[in-house]
C-alpha positions as MATLAB code, in Angstrom:
seq = 'XXXXXXXXXXXXXXXXXXXXXXXXXXXXXXXXXXXXXXXXXXXXXXXXXXXXXXXXXXXXXXXXXXXXXXXXXXXXXXXXXXXXXXXXXXXXXXXXXXXXXXXXXXXXXXXXXXXXXXXXXXXXXXXXXXXXXXXXXXXXXXXXXXXXXXXXXXXXXXXXXXXXXXXXXXXXXXXXXXXXXXXXXXXXXXXXXXXXXXXXXXXXXXXXXXXXXXXXXXXXXXXXXXXXXXXXXXXXXXXXXXXXXXXXXXXXXXXXXXXXXXXXXXXXXXXXXXXXXXXXXXXXXXXXX';
ca = [
     -28.325   21.729   28.708;
     -26.689   19.670   26.403;
     -23.485   21.010   24.335;
     -23.698   19.586   21.228;
     -20.726   21.800   20.037;
     -18.012   19.911   22.930;
     -20.249   16.820   22.118;
     -18.830   17.008   18.245;
     -15.451   17.702   19.263;
     -15.235   14.776   21.859;
     -16.536   12.734   19.130;
     -14.203   14.008   16.333;
     -11.366   13.077   18.674;
     -12.605    9.487   19.741;
     -13.016    8.826   15.767;
      -8.835    9.973   15.272;
      -8.410    7.488   18.270;
      -9.699    4.863   16.339;
      -8.336    5.498   13.537;
      -5.197    5.432   14.707;
      -5.346    2.489   16.701;
      -6.641    0.532   14.117;
      -3.360    1.786   11.860;
      -1.239    1.117   14.654;
      -2.536   -2.753   14.972;
      -1.833   -3.174   10.981;
       1.592   -2.021   10.867;
       2.914   -2.804   14.440;
       4.829   -6.092   14.005;
       5.115   -6.949   17.047;
       1.313   -7.271   17.323;
       1.971   -9.915   14.372;
       2.683  -13.669   14.185;
       6.427  -13.567   13.286;
       8.066  -16.754   12.220;
      11.520  -18.101   11.186;
      11.950  -18.600    7.440;
      11.639  -22.504    6.899;
      11.015  -23.165    2.849;
      11.820  -21.293   -0.168;
       8.077  -21.239   -0.950;
       7.749  -18.486    1.326;
       9.524  -16.098   -0.794;
       8.646  -16.853   -4.001;
       7.217  -14.100   -5.796;
       7.744  -10.077   -6.287;
       8.558   -8.077   -2.995;
       9.071   -4.368   -2.676;
      10.879   -2.545   -0.220;
       8.200   -0.611    1.815;
       9.857    0.027    5.026;
      13.313    1.036    6.354;
      13.693   -0.457    9.891;
      17.105    0.676   10.996;
      17.457    4.028   13.047;
      20.756    5.559   11.794;
      22.219    9.106   12.256;
      21.396   11.262    9.395;
      25.090   11.940    8.882;
      25.642    8.484    8.157;
      27.196    8.008    4.665;
      24.349    5.228    3.641;
      21.613    7.353    4.876;
      20.631    8.940    1.721;
      21.269    5.504    0.047;
      18.818    3.675    2.075;
      16.165    6.522    1.810;
      16.579    6.543   -1.925;
      16.298    2.728   -1.871;
      12.484    3.180   -0.230;
      11.603    6.137   -1.992;
      12.581    4.071   -5.902;
      10.494    1.106   -4.645;
      13.015   -1.477   -4.753;
      11.800   -4.812   -6.680;
      13.065   -8.154   -5.351;
      11.754  -11.286   -7.628;
      12.569  -14.794   -6.182;
      11.331  -17.810   -8.843;
      11.316  -21.498   -8.255;
      14.256  -22.338  -10.775;
      16.229  -20.423   -8.747;
      16.882  -17.082  -10.858;
      15.275  -14.242   -9.838;
      15.579  -10.029  -10.662;
      15.979   -6.566   -8.826;
      14.695   -4.090  -10.201;
      15.932   -0.711   -8.152;
      13.480    2.116   -9.759;
      13.941    1.595  -13.588;
      17.235    0.128  -13.832;
      17.148   -4.171  -13.750;
      19.809   -6.825  -12.869;
      19.151  -10.525  -12.996;
      20.263  -12.772  -10.404;
      20.946  -15.956   -8.909;
      19.941  -16.790   -5.167;
      19.594  -19.417   -2.671;
      18.507  -20.073    0.648;
      20.648  -21.198    3.324;
      19.260  -20.938    6.929;
      17.871  -17.329    7.584;
      20.065  -16.098    4.663;
      19.178  -15.541    1.283;
      22.288  -15.573   -1.546;
      21.735  -13.547   -3.993;
      24.172  -13.122   -6.747;
      23.670   -9.952   -8.598;
      24.295  -10.535  -12.915;
      25.387   -7.405  -14.273;
      24.776   -8.625  -17.520;
      26.515   -6.832  -20.621;
      29.699   -6.621  -17.860;
      30.574   -9.884  -17.344;
      30.701   -8.760  -13.801;
      29.128  -10.574  -10.910;
      28.335   -9.354   -7.316;
      27.132  -11.285   -4.226;
      24.827   -9.803   -1.621;
      23.095  -11.331    1.299;
      19.712  -11.085    2.826;
      20.542  -12.040    6.712;
      18.292  -12.443    9.660;
      14.998  -13.219    7.974;
      11.840  -13.016    9.944;
       8.362  -13.730    8.075;
       5.242  -12.181    9.387;
       1.711  -14.054    8.830;
      -1.880  -13.284    9.398;
      -1.580  -10.033    7.435;
      -3.541   -9.070    4.129;
      -0.595   -8.274    2.390;
       2.474  -11.022    3.542;
       6.082   -9.368    4.310;
       9.311  -10.230    5.809;
      11.985   -8.434    7.278;
      15.862   -8.920    6.410;
      19.410   -7.561    7.087;
      21.149   -5.856    3.545;
      24.223   -6.527    4.445;
      26.038   -3.693    5.059;
      22.908   -1.244    4.965;
      21.009   -2.214    7.496;
      17.199   -3.789    7.680;
      14.514   -3.407    5.833;
      10.775   -4.952    5.382;
       9.820   -6.243    1.966;
       6.365   -6.467    1.143;
       4.834   -8.831   -1.172;
       4.133   -7.108   -4.373;
       2.536  -10.107   -6.566;
       2.332  -13.737   -5.668;
       3.888  -16.379   -7.950;
       1.797  -17.963  -10.978;
       1.828  -20.890  -12.140;
       3.803  -20.732  -15.328;
       6.855  -18.592  -14.009;
       8.361  -17.637  -17.225;
       5.197  -15.699  -17.615;
       5.599  -13.444  -14.638;
       6.706  -10.358  -15.884;
       9.753   -9.618  -13.517;
      11.482  -12.785  -14.405;
      14.663  -12.404  -16.301;
      13.662  -13.675  -19.503;
      11.237  -11.024  -19.817;
      13.645   -8.132  -18.527;
      16.040   -8.677  -21.233;
      15.151   -5.373  -22.778;
      16.379   -3.803  -19.512;
      19.612   -4.674  -20.257;
      21.795   -2.072  -21.775;
      23.517   -2.545  -25.106;
      27.276   -2.706  -24.982;
      27.352   -2.335  -28.786;
      25.365   -1.186  -32.024;
      22.786   -3.145  -32.566;
      21.345   -4.599  -35.853;
      17.656   -3.832  -36.827;
      16.693   -7.390  -36.214;
      18.324   -7.160  -32.301;
      16.252   -3.853  -31.879;
      13.267   -5.730  -33.036;
      13.855   -8.631  -30.253;
      14.500   -5.965  -27.607;
      11.086   -4.352  -29.138;
       9.349   -7.542  -28.901;
      10.649   -8.885  -25.214;
       9.484   -5.338  -23.872;
       5.826   -5.516  -25.377;
       6.308   -9.078  -24.158;
       6.807   -7.708  -20.637;
       4.153   -5.404  -20.860;
       1.964   -8.229  -21.679;
       2.627  -10.393  -18.906;
       1.882   -7.224  -16.629;
      -1.786   -7.609  -17.683;
      -1.666  -11.185  -18.207;
      -0.095  -12.028  -14.775;
      -2.591   -9.895  -13.238;
      -5.548  -11.885  -14.880;
      -4.527  -14.809  -13.404;
      -4.079  -13.610  -10.017;
      -7.837  -11.633  -10.561;
      -6.861   -8.447   -9.991;
      -8.252   -5.471  -11.721;
      -5.219   -3.096  -11.621;
      -1.603   -3.679  -12.825;
       1.249   -2.278  -11.263;
       3.916   -0.708  -13.607;
       5.230    1.717  -11.858;
       8.678    0.364  -12.558;
       8.698   -0.120  -15.723;
      10.155    2.823  -18.438;
       7.155    2.319  -21.081;
       6.418    3.853  -24.703;
       2.919    2.434  -24.280;
       0.207    4.333  -22.134;
      -2.886    2.258  -20.933;
      -6.330    3.449  -20.733;
      -9.590    1.444  -20.374;
      -9.742   -0.752  -23.645;
      -7.114    0.991  -25.211;
      -3.103    1.237  -25.358;
      -1.159    4.178  -27.011;
       1.893    4.711  -28.290;
       3.986    8.016  -26.862;
       4.961   10.635  -28.924;
       8.195   10.658  -30.048;
       9.537   13.681  -28.090;
       8.152   12.208  -24.982;
       9.752    8.661  -25.006;
      10.944    8.349  -21.484;
      14.896    8.910  -20.880;
      14.799    5.531  -19.024;
      13.718    3.431  -21.590;
      16.160    5.030  -24.018;
      19.258    4.467  -21.693;
      18.733    0.669  -22.530;
      19.895    1.297  -25.737;
      23.121    1.761  -27.596;
      22.439    4.953  -28.269;
      19.689    7.677  -28.300;
      19.105    7.089  -32.399;
      18.295    3.619  -31.869;
      16.310    3.699  -29.201;
      14.185    6.394  -31.715;
      14.642    3.838  -34.428;
      13.309    1.434  -32.692;
       9.850    3.377  -31.178;
       9.498    4.140  -34.916;
       9.373    0.088  -35.814;
       6.502    0.260  -32.734;
       5.028    2.908  -34.544;
       3.978    0.909  -37.600;
       1.394   -0.917  -35.389;
      -0.113    1.679  -34.485;
      -2.769    3.918  -35.974;
      -2.942    7.405  -34.877;
      -0.612    6.099  -31.968;
      -3.541    4.461  -30.637;
      -5.031    0.722  -30.218;
      -8.184    0.290  -29.310;
     -10.721   -3.114  -28.434;
     -13.623   -3.425  -26.683;
     -14.609   -6.204  -24.124;
     -17.161   -6.714  -21.598;
     -14.303   -8.242  -19.250;
     -12.764   -4.600  -18.441;
      -9.743   -2.508  -18.502;
      -7.189   -5.609  -17.627;
      -8.978   -8.165  -20.193;
      -9.285   -5.551  -23.012;
      -5.668   -4.676  -22.541;
      -4.465   -7.848  -22.181;
      -5.905   -8.968  -25.558;
      -4.396   -5.858  -27.633;
      -1.140   -7.075  -26.331;
      -1.371  -10.400  -27.420;
      -2.524   -9.619  -31.138;
       0.295   -7.006  -31.021;
       2.910   -9.333  -30.014;
       1.234  -11.822  -32.634;
       1.962   -9.290  -35.584;
       5.659   -8.321  -34.259;
       6.308  -11.989  -34.269;
       5.535  -12.086  -37.873;
       8.665   -9.504  -38.328;
      11.060  -11.179  -36.274;
];
């Protein structure tokens, strides 16, 4: 007699095996085409550290640091004007970079402190024939990491949300700022948020990645809200000279929001509607600069 119970169990394990095989095929670098980096074009865009390739002892002093780097989702951006940015969690540093063989020389600019630090991404290997391009590289002194492409380059690099000119709001103020400077910081922050949506439109995406942006804005389908004053993220406040100046800047934003919300209907969907909201909001803020 045919035993349906054992037949069902067998099908279940066959399904698990098939899923496991498919997952291994998509992540096993040995099964992918590996090639040396030959052009700067191969690394333009924004890359997120997705894996730590190094095998390290749990007692190693750098083990916790490597784990933190992965969990925070560090972003490395490279632009054709030889500028770039590193966003570590919510913290930002502008960079200059150059490619020398299989090594990227990165000069991290600690803006506001007049300090510069050079690090190297060595032994770069690019992996192709995959949906989301990635490369592996050794961060000098820390080990091997995988960098998976988060966003491809857009036509106008000055409108990329991770270009340094759109991240000056992240540079911590070294001294008390005037109201004009605070309005400029608010405008630059809002412009960064706008370009998150505008660049998504250009890339044909229906989602926006904002995980590394501490924000006073919340996004909905056809609406943008201003967070309540008591819920302003500490990471956003930390960019200002003082919490008082951060909240003064939040109050400047509040004047543009009726009941803490701006709405706009659109047949184009979430990204289209919110890009238009930010465009109108920036136009109003620009008049007050």
